C-alpha positions, -999 to 999 in steps of 0.1 A, spaced: 93 -53 -800 70 -78 -779 33 -76 -772 21 -85 -737 -15 -97 -734 -29 -109 -704 -62 -122 -693 -82 -140 -669 -100 -176 -673 -132 -179 -655 -145 -209 -637 -167 -214 -671 -135 -213 -692 -114 -236 -670 -144 -262 -670 -138 -261 -708 -102 -272 -703 -112 -294 -677 -136 -312 -700 -111 -317 -728 -86 -329 -702 -111 -356 -691 -119 -365 -732 -81 -368 -734 -77 -390 -703 -105 -413 -715 -91 -418 -749 -55 -425 -733 -71 -452 -712 -66 -480 -737 -31 -467 -747 -1 -480 -734 20 -459 -707 52 -461 -727 32 -447 -759 16 -416 -736 52 -411 -724 68 -413 -756 43 -388 -774 48 -363 -745 88 -367 -748 84 -362 -786 62 -331 -782 88 -317 -755 116 -323 -784 95 -303 -808 89 -275 -784 123 -273 -772 140 -273 -808 112 -255 -824 103 -217 -830 76 -218 -801 64 -187 -784 83 -179 -749 49 -186 -729 52 -223 -742 87 -226 -738 87 -215 -703 63 -239 -691 74 -270 -710 99 -281 -684 71 -289 -659 60 -313 -686 96 -327 -686 94 -331 -649 60 -354 -649 78 -375 -677 111 -377 -657 87 -384 -626 74 -415 -644 109 -424 -660 129 -422 -626 134 -458 -616 140 -447 -576 112 -425 -574 85 -454 -579 52 -435 -578 25 -452 -562 -3 -468 -588 -25 -437 -581 -4 -411 -586 11 -429 -614 -22 -429 -633 -28 -392 -625 5 -381 -641 -1 -405 -671 -36 -389 -673 -22 -353 -674 4 -362 -700 -23 -380 -723 -33 -343 -733 0 -333 -744 1 -366 -768 -23 -357 -790 -12 -328 -815 -48 -322 -824 -60 -309 -793 -82 -278 -784 -60 -257 -811 -40 -278 -833 0 -277 -826 8 -267 -861 -8 -233 -859 18 -208 -858 23 -190 -826 -14 -200 -812 -9 -236 -815 6 -245 -782 -17 -218 -766 -38 -242 -751 -11 -265 -743 5 -236 -720 -30 -232 -704 -33 -269 -695 3 -270 -682 -7 -244 -659 -40 -266 -647 -19 -294 -644 9 -279 -623 -18 -265 -600 -35 -298 -596 -4 -319 -593 18 -294 -572 23 -315 -543 35 -345 -568 59 -320 -586 73 -303 -558 83 -336 -537 98 -350 -570 119 -316 -574 130 -319 -537 137 -356 -541 162 -348 -573 176 -318 -556 184 -344 -525 202 -367 -552 224 -341 -567 233 -329 -533 240 -365 -522 263 -369 -553 283 -333 -546 289 -350 -510 306 -379 -530 279 -400 -516 255 -425 -534 230 -403 -552 208 -435 -560 186 -433 -530 151 -446 -534 120 -425 -526 112 -444 -495 151 -439 -484 147 -399 -489 112 -398 -471 129 -415 -443 158 -388 -443 131 -362 -442 
């Protein structure tokens, strides 16, 4: 048996989460990008390998896409977009966020909400990256070189 709970977050509620994100971004400014990415990857592994609610596991793939976006040598994000993605990941790099991740069932609720906010904010970048990855897979399936760069992909579009 499952229990479905739905709720709406008002603008003032979202403002609270945006403030928390800004705090995380400020504290991450002094962190090395590889540290932020590494901590986000560690959180993804914990979620994927753990007993977490479906509402979290269904969303964690979006965080993985952000990490992949930064790690992909062919994608080469422009500097400002890279900063935006790193800032977004900084929240997930902190296990002691709004609701400590160790709290059973609810520990990742704030992370799930934050994922939704980030996906909305970075939707154009995420969609473009996913299109790029799809294009690479299609090229590979045609026995062509899948290692096209972002610029080559944009030229082909």
